[in-house]
C-alpha positions in Angstrom: -6.9 19.7 -16.3 -4.6 19.1 -19.3 -5.9 15.6 -20.0 -9.1 14.8 -22.0 -12.1 14.4 -19.8 -14.0 11.1 -19.5 -16.8 11.2 -22.1 -18.7 8.6 -24.2 -17.6 8.5 -27.8 -19.8 9.0 -30.9 -23.2 8.8 -29.1 -24.3 11.9 -30.8 -25.5 13.8 -27.7 -24.7 17.1 -26.0 -21.8 16.7 -23.6 -21.8 19.7 -21.2 -23.4 17.8 -18.3 -21.2 14.7 -18.4 -18.2 17.0 -19.0 -18.8 19.0 -15.9 -19.7 15.9 -13.7 -16.7 13.9 -14.9 -14.3 16.9 -14.4 -15.6 17.4 -10.9 -15.4 13.7 -10.0 -11.9 13.4 -11.5 -10.7 16.4 -9.5 -12.1 14.9 -6.3 -10.3 11.6 -7.1 -6.9 13.3 -7.7 -7.0 15.8 -4.8 -8.5 13.6 -2.2 -7.6 10.1 -3.4 -11.2 9.2 -2.4 -10.6 10.2 1.2 -13.6 12.1 2.5 -14.7 13.5 5.9 -16.6 10.8 7.6 -19.4 10.9 10.1 -19.0 9.3 13.6 -19.9 5.6 13.4 -23.4 4.7 14.6 -25.7 1.9 14.1 -28.1 2.0 11.1 -31.1 -0.2 10.4 -30.6 -3.3 8.2 -33.1 -3.7 5.4 -33.9 -6.1 2.6 -33.2 -5.8 -1.1 -34.7 -8.3 -3.5 -35.5 -10.5 -0.5 -31.9 -10.4 0.7 -30.3 -8.9 3.8 -28.6 -5.7 2.8 -27.2 -2.4 3.9 -28.4 0.9 2.5 -26.3 4.0 2.0 -28.1 7.2 1.0 -27.6 10.9 0.6 -29.5 13.6 -1.3 -28.3 12.3 -4.7 -27.9 8.5 -4.5 -29.2 5.4 -2.9 -26.9 2.4 -2.8 -27.8 -1.2 -1.7 -25.1 -3.5 -0.6 -25.8 -7.2 0.1 -24.5 -9.0 3.1 -23.7 -11.8 0.8 -20.2 -11.1 -0.6 -20.8 -7.3 -0.2 -22.2 -7.2 -3.7 -23.2 -3.7 -4.7 -26.7 -4.6 -5.9 -28.2 -1.2 -6.6 -27.1 2.4 -7.4 -30.0 4.7 -8.0 -29.8 8.4 -8.9 -32.4 10.6 -7.3 -33.8 13.0 -9.9 -36.2 15.9 -9.9 -39.0 13.6 -11.0 -38.1 10.8 -8.6 -35.7 7.8 -8.5 -34.1 6.7 -11.7 -33.7 3.1 -12.7 -31.1 0.8 -11.2 -28.6 0.1 -14.0 -27.0 -2.8 -12.2 -27.9 -6.4 -13.0 -30.5 -8.2 -11.0 -30.7 -11.8 -12.3 -34.1 -13.2 -13.3 -33.7 -16.2 -11.1 -34.5 -16.4 -7.3 -31.6 -15.2 -5.2 -30.3 -16.7 -2.0 -27.4 -15.9 0.4 -24.6 -17.9 -1.2 -23.3 -19.4 2.1 -26.6 -21.3 2.3 -26.1 -23.0 -1.0 -26.3 -26.8 -0.8 -25.7 -28.7 -4.0 -28.2 -31.4 -3.0 -30.9 -28.9 -2.3 -30.2 -26.2 -4.8 -28.2 -27.9 -7.6 -31.3 -28.2 -9.9 -31.9 -24.5 -9.6 -28.3 -23.1 -9.9 -26.3 -26.0 -11.3 -23.5 -28.1 -9.9 -20.3 -26.6 -11.2 -17.8 -24.1 -9.8 -20.1 -21.2 -10.7 -23.2 -22.5 -9.0 -22.6 -21.1 -5.5 -21.7 -17.7 -6.9 -24.7 -17.6 -9.2 -27.0 -18.4 -6.4 -26.3 -15.0 -4.8 -24.8 -12.8 -7.5 -26.2 -9.4 -8.1 -24.9 -6.1 -9.6 -21.2 -5.4 -8.9 -19.3 -8.2 -7.1 -15.6 -8.3 -6.1 -13.4 -11.1 -7.4 -10.3 -12.0 -5.3 -7.7 -13.6 -5.3 -8.4 -14.7 -8.8 -11.0 -14.0 -11.6 -12.6 -16.8 -13.5 -12.7 -20.5 -12.9 -10.7 -22.3 -10.2 -8.6 -25.3 -11.2 -10.3 -28.7 -10.9 -8.3 -29.5 -7.8 -9.2 -26.1 -6.3 -12.9 -26.7 -7.1 -12.8 -30.1 -5.5 -11.2 -28.5 -2.4 -14.2 -26.1 -2.1 -13.0 -23.0 -4.1 -15.7 -21.1 -6.0 -15.7 -19.2 -9.3 -14.0 -15.8 -9.0 -12.6 -16.8 -5.6 -14.3 -17.3 -2.3 -14.9 -13.5 -1.5 -18.2 -13.3 -3.5 -19.8 -16.1 -1.5 -18.9 -15.1 2.0 -21.0 -13.2 4.5 -19.7 -9.7 4.9 -19.3 -8.5 8.5 -20.2 -4.9 9.3 -17.5 -2.9 11.0 -19.3 0.5 11.2 -22.1 2.3 9.4 -24.0 5.5 9.2 -26.7 6.7 6.8 -24.1 7.5 4.1 -21.0 5.5 5.2 -20.3 1.7 5.5 -17.2 -0.3 6.3 -17.5 -4.1 6.1 -14.9 -7.0 6.2 -14.7 -10.3 4.5 -12.4 -13.0 5.9 -11.1 -15.3 3.2 -10.1 -18.4 5.1 -9.1 -20.5 2.0 -7.1 -17.6 0.6 -5.6 -16.5 4.0 -6.6 -12.9 3.3 -8.9 -10.3 4.9 -10.7 -7.7 2.6 -11.9 -4.5 4.2 -14.1 -2.2 2.1 -15.3 1.3 3.0 -18.0 3.0 0.9 -18.8 6.7 1.3 -21.4 9.1 0.0 -20.8 12.9 0.3 -23.7 15.4 0.6 -24.4 17.0 -2.8 -22.5 14.5 -4.8 -23.9 11.7 -7.0 -20.6 9.8 -6.3 -19.9 6.5 -4.4 -16.3 6.5 -3.1 -14.9 3.0 -2.5 -11.7 1.9 -0.8 -10.6 -1.7 -0.5 -7.7 -3.1 1.5 -6.4 -6.7 1.2 -4.3 -8.0 4.1 -2.3 -11.2 3.8 -2.2 -13.5 6.7 0.5 -15.8 5.5 4.3 -15.5 5.6 5.0 -15.8 1.9 4.4 -13.6 -1.2 1.6 -14.7 -3.4 0.2 -13.9 -6.8 -3.3 -12.6 -7.0 -6.0 -11.2 -9.2 -8.3 -8.3 -8.0 -11.2 -7.6 -10.3 -14.3 -5.3 -10.0 -17.0 -7.4 -11.7 -19.4 -4.5 -12.6 -22.5 -5.8 -14.5 -25.5 -4.1 -15.9 -28.9 -5.4 -16.7 -32.5 -4.7 -17.8 -34.3 -2.4 -18.1 -31.2 -0.3 -18.3 -29.6 -2.8 -20.7 -31.8 -2.4 -23.9 -30.1 -3.1 -27.2 -31.8 -0.1 -28.8 -30.9 2.5 -26.2 -27.7 1.4 -24.3 -24.2 2.5 -25.1 -21.0 1.4 -23.4 -17.6 3.1 -23.5 -14.1 2.9 -21.8 -10.6 4.3 -22.0 -9.5 1.0 -23.5 -7.0 0.3 -26.3 -6.0 -3.0 -27.9 -8.1 -6.1 -27.3 -8.1 -9.8 -28.0 -10.4 -12.8 -27.7 -8.3 -14.8 -25.4 -8.1 -18.6 -25.8 -4.9 -20.3 -26.7 -4.0 -18.0 -29.6 -5.1 -14.7 -28.1 -6.6 -13.6 -31.5 -6.3 -9.8 -31.9 -9.5 -7.7 -32.0 -7.8 -4.4 -32.9 -8.4 -1.2 -30.9 -11.4 -0.4 -28.8 -14.3 -0.1 -29.7 -13.2 -2.5 -32.5 -16.1 -2.0 -34.8 -17.8 1.2 -35.9 -21.3 2.2 -35.0 -23.8 -0.1 -36.7 -21.5 -3.0 -37.1 -23.5 -5.1 -34.6 -21.4 -7.9 -33.0 -18.1 -6.1 -33.9 -19.0 -2.9 -32.0 -18.2 -3.4 -28.4 -20.0 -0.1 -27.4 -23.4 -1.8 -28.2 -25.3 -4.7 -26.8 -26.0 -7.4 -29.3 -29.4 -7.0 -30.9 -29.6 -10.6 -32.1 -30.3 -13.4 -29.6 -29.0 -15.9 -28.7 -25.6 -14.3 -28.6 -22.7 -13.6 -26.3 -19.4 -11.6 -26.1 -16.1 -12.1 -24.2 -13.1 -10.0 -24.9 -10.1 -8.6 -23.0 -8.8 -5.1 -23.4 -5.7 -3.1 -22.2 -6.5 0.2 -20.6 -4.9 3.3 -22.1 -1.2 3.4 -21.1 -1.1 7.2 -21.7 -3.6 7.8 -18.8 -3.0 7.7 -15.1 -6.7 7.2 -14.5 -9.2 5.2 -16.5 -13.0 5.0 -17.0 -15.9 2.9 -18.1 -19.3 4.2 -18.7 -22.8 3.0 -19.6 -25.5 5.3 -21.0 -29.2 4.7 -21.6 -30.6 7.3 -23.9 -34.3 6.4 -23.2 -33.8 7.0 -19.4 -31.3 9.8 -20.1 -29.0 8.3 -17.6 -25.2 7.7 -17.3 -23.3 5.6 -14.8 -19.5 5.5 -14.8 -16.5 4.2 -12.9 -13.2 6.0 -12.4 -10.0 4.2 -11.3 -6.3 4.3 -11.3 -4.5 2.5 -14.2 -1.7 1.5 -11.8 -4.2 -0.6 -9.8 -6.5 -1.8 -12.6 -4.8 -1.9 -16.0 -7.2 -4.4 -17.7 -10.9 -4.6 -18.7 -12.9 -7.6 -19.6 -16.2 -7.3 -21.6 -18.7 -10.1 -20.9 -22.1 -10.2 -22.5 -24.9 -12.8 -22.2 -27.9 -12.4 -24.4 -30.3 -15.3 -23.8 -27.8 -17.9 -25.0 -26.9 -20.0 -22.0 -29.5 -22.7 -21.4 -28.2 -24.5 -18.3 -29.6 -23.6 -14.9 -29.9 -20.9 -13.7 -29.6 -19.1 -17.0 -32.4 -21.0 -18.8 -32.1 -18.8 -21.9 -33.6 -15.8 -20.2 -30.7 -13.6 -19.1 -29.5 -10.3 -20.6 -26.5 -8.8 -18.9 -23.3 -6.9 -19.8 -20.2 -6.9 -17.7 -17.5 -4.2 -18.0 -15.1 -5.6 -15.5 -11.9 -3.8 -14.6 -9.0 -5.4 -12.7 -5.3 -6.1 -12.2 -5.4 -9.4 -14.1 -5.8 -10.3 -17.8 -5.8 -14.0 -17.1 -9.0 -16.0 -16.2 -8.1 -18.6 -13.6 -5.8 -18.8 -10.7 -2.0 -19.0 -10.2 -1.3 -21.9 -12.6 -2.8 -19.9 -15.4 -1.0 -16.7 -14.5 2.4 -18.1 -15.1 1.6 -19.3 -18.5 1.5 -15.7 -19.7 2.7 -13.3 -17.0 2.9 -10.3 -19.3 1.0 -8.9 -22.3 1.5 -5.6 -24.2 4.3 -4.8 -21.7 1.8 -5.0 -18.8 1.8 -7.6 -16.0 -1.2 -9.9 -16.1 -1.5 -10.3 -12.3 -0.3 -8.8 -9.1 1.7 -9.8 -6.0 0.6 -9.5 -2.4 3.7 -9.5 -0.1 4.0 -11.8 2.9 1.9 -10.3 5.8 1.5 -7.3 3.5 -1.4 -4.9 2.8 -2.6 -3.4 -0.5 -5.2 -0.7 -0.9 -7.1 0.2 -4.1 -9.6 3.0 -4.7 -12.3 3.6 -7.3 -15.5 5.5 -7.5 -18.9 5.2 -9.3 -20.9 8.2 -10.4 -24.2 8.8 -12.0 -25.8 11.8 -13.9 -28.7 12.6 -16.1 -27.8 13.4 -19.7 -29.4 16.0 -22.0 -32.3 15.3 -24.3 -31.0 13.9 -27.7 
């Protein structure tokens, strides 16, 4: 390939293994657009993950756990010669429930009573945000809409499943949309292929946000040993003035809060920033490396579908339930929207850096996006 491969910057390690793996994964993405030969559908046994109903996908390289609640990808584990590696995805420290069972009178003291509470009751790992990312308007909240849209709090319905393949569907009644997601593992590959299709059920065009809310947590997230990277460019802090941050990773190694490759060592602290993905690339990446576990997890996706990345970090700062000053997590969220909030917010700033800040779903139309997640061991040092 003529383009540079997807590699972490300035970590000071050998790069041959990530180079080969990223090149192989990228070739698969370009040649097959994530379409893989699938096994005939057959029933598989449902199992429990963190006391939640889930589906398990497994091949000789990976194990993936997907919650029935919102279809959250709660676990991606690399099988190594010495056994299973750690799960790099975020498992919150509070008790988890199926979000459709949330009742504010019963659970409000545990999870809070605002627009995030239903989502937080069941959030885990990587969740989908649709048809907006961020907080609903006050009127939307009063009408029953949840943070990041209703998709993350619904019960996913299985369409078909085998040991290494799963299709499930989420019916968004408030958003008049159906989301169908297919996840596939291929023998011999430490790669999870994901395809999502949104189908509008209304006779008008509508604006939408579509964000992959990938979050990482302990023990993988350790300020001393974790490094993040992305094919991102200019960034800002949002707010009313969109204060510029400069170009990713903003600070140099060792600059603490300014270096967006590192998790903040000082607690309590947090981060929230917005970045444009590299306009010179057709396909983009985010990665997270833990040098203690010698483990890398990465995502690859098309810029045309996901031109924005949001960095969100919580380091034992939020004191309200269910955070309670105990949570460490880093989100590297990629999506089609730069604007937190729903349609009213989109139209305040429909474009930044020459890039649309949200998308359109045609009347009775369909849109399909594809991305993949991969894992690999990294060399000593």
